[in-house]
C-alpha atoms as a printed R data frame, in Angstrom:
   type eleno elety resid chain resno       x       y      z
1  ATOM     1    CA   UNK     A     1 -39.732 -17.844 15.201
2  ATOM     2    CA   UNK     A     2 -36.602 -15.455 14.422
3  ATOM     3    CA   UNK     A     3 -33.508 -14.744 16.384
4  ATOM     4    CA   UNK     A     4 -34.838 -11.271 16.708
5  ATOM     5    CA   UNK     A     5 -38.293 -12.366 17.985
6  ATOM     6    CA   UNK     A     6 -36.839 -14.769 20.469
7  ATOM     7    CA   UNK     A     7 -34.344 -12.014 21.606
8  ATOM     8    CA   UNK     A     8 -37.272  -9.401 22.028
9  ATOM     9    CA   UNK     A     9 -39.172 -11.912 24.346
10 ATOM    10    CA   UNK     A    10 -36.041 -12.179 26.460
11 ATOM    11    CA   UNK     A    11 -35.591  -8.535 26.539
12 ATOM    12    CA   UNK     A    12 -39.065  -7.778 27.597
13 ATOM    13    CA   UNK     A    13 -38.728 -10.299 30.314
14 ATOM    14    CA   UNK     A    14 -35.284  -9.106 31.665
15 ATOM    15    CA   UNK     A    15 -36.429  -5.615 31.491
16 ATOM    16    CA   UNK     A    16 -39.589  -6.566 33.424
17 ATOM    17    CA   UNK     A    17 -37.701  -8.292 36.044
18 ATOM    18    CA   UNK     A    18 -35.036  -5.742 36.276
19 ATOM    19    CA   UNK     A    19 -37.459  -2.832 37.140
20 ATOM    20    CA   UNK     A    20 -40.033  -5.130 39.081
21 ATOM    21    CA   UNK     A    21 -42.755  -4.320 36.481
22 ATOM    22    CA   UNK     A    22 -45.571  -6.436 35.315
23 ATOM    23    CA   UNK     A    23 -46.289  -7.474 31.568
24 ATOM    24    CA   UNK     A    24 -48.770  -4.785 31.166
25 ATOM    25    CA   UNK     A    25 -46.514  -2.045 32.295
26 ATOM    26    CA   UNK     A    26 -43.767  -3.108 29.987
27 ATOM    27    CA   UNK     A    27 -46.045  -3.392 27.173
28 ATOM    28    CA   UNK     A    28 -47.213   0.090 27.663
29 ATOM    29    CA   UNK     A    29 -43.693   1.526 28.061
30 ATOM    30    CA   UNK     A    30 -42.293  -0.418 24.883
31 ATOM    31    CA   UNK     A    31 -45.214   0.506 22.814
32 ATOM    32    CA   UNK     A    32 -45.509   4.092 23.736
33 ATOM    33    CA   UNK     A    33 -41.771   4.917 23.245
34 ATOM    34    CA   UNK     A    34 -41.229   2.471 20.305
35 ATOM    35    CA   UNK     A    35 -38.644   0.160 22.333
36 ATOM    36    CA   UNK     A    36 -39.865  -3.007 20.326
37 ATOM    37    CA   UNK     A    37 -38.220  -1.471 17.206
38 ATOM    38    CA   UNK     A    38 -35.254  -0.275 18.940
39 ATOM    39    CA   UNK     A    39 -34.510  -3.768 20.625
40 ATOM    40    CA   UNK     A    40 -35.139  -5.733 17.215
41 ATOM    41    CA   UNK     A    41 -33.265  -2.922 15.213
42 ATOM    42    CA   UNK     A    42 -30.187  -3.439 17.562
43 ATOM    43    CA   UNK     A    43 -30.486  -7.264 17.982
44 ATOM    44    CA   UNK     A    44 -27.006  -7.981 16.608
45 ATOM    45    CA   UNK     A    45 -25.430  -5.462 19.260
46 ATOM    46    CA   UNK     A    46 -27.782  -6.263 22.185
47 ATOM    47    CA   UNK     A    47 -27.586  -9.969 21.996
48 ATOM    48    CA   UNK     A    48 -23.867 -10.205 22.564
49 ATOM    49    CA   UNK     A    49 -23.610  -7.762 25.356
50 ATOM    50    CA   UNK     A    50 -24.819  -7.788 28.878
51 ATOM    51    CA   UNK     A    51 -28.383  -7.547 29.350
52 ATOM    52    CA   UNK     A    52 -27.900  -4.588 31.700
53 ATOM    53    CA   UNK     A    53 -26.559  -2.717 28.773
54 ATOM    54    CA   UNK     A    54 -29.814  -2.762 26.693
55 ATOM    55    CA   UNK     A    55 -31.785  -2.029 29.786
56 ATOM    56    CA   UNK     A    56 -29.763   1.071 30.397
57 ATOM    57    CA   UNK     A    57 -30.039   1.989 26.666
58 ATOM    58    CA   UNK     A    58 -33.906   1.594 27.029
59 ATOM    59    CA   UNK     A    59 -33.963   3.604 29.996
60 ATOM    60    CA   UNK     A    60 -31.945   6.518 28.278
61 ATOM    61    CA   UNK     A    61 -34.263   6.352 25.261
62 ATOM    62    CA   UNK     A    62 -37.310   6.567 27.556
63 ATOM    63    CA   UNK     A    63 -35.785   9.554 29.322
64 ATOM    64    CA   UNK     A    64 -34.711  11.324 26.191
65 ATOM    65    CA   UNK     A    65 -38.293  10.744 24.612
66 ATOM    66    CA   UNK     A    66 -39.887  12.079 27.830
67 ATOM    67    CA   UNK     A    67 -37.840  15.183 27.832
68 ATOM    68    CA   UNK     A    68 -38.328  16.066 24.204
69 ATOM    69    CA   UNK     A    69 -42.116  15.566 24.314
70 ATOM    70    CA   UNK     A    70 -43.369  16.335 28.075
71 ATOM    71    CA   UNK     A    71 -46.720  15.316 28.903
């Protein structure tokens, strides 16, 4: 498994625990807002920073997308 894939698993679990979500909820969010790509594309930045930083960036990305495309 690549470093990016291992980090993606860590990011999913960290995000899940930080927000008190279950796996299905995180999977839904990450698929709906293309967060999987965001995390893997930014692996080289995220893996050396605080995990709380990528959680904040994920939350901001989801918020931006929700504002741009309201349901």
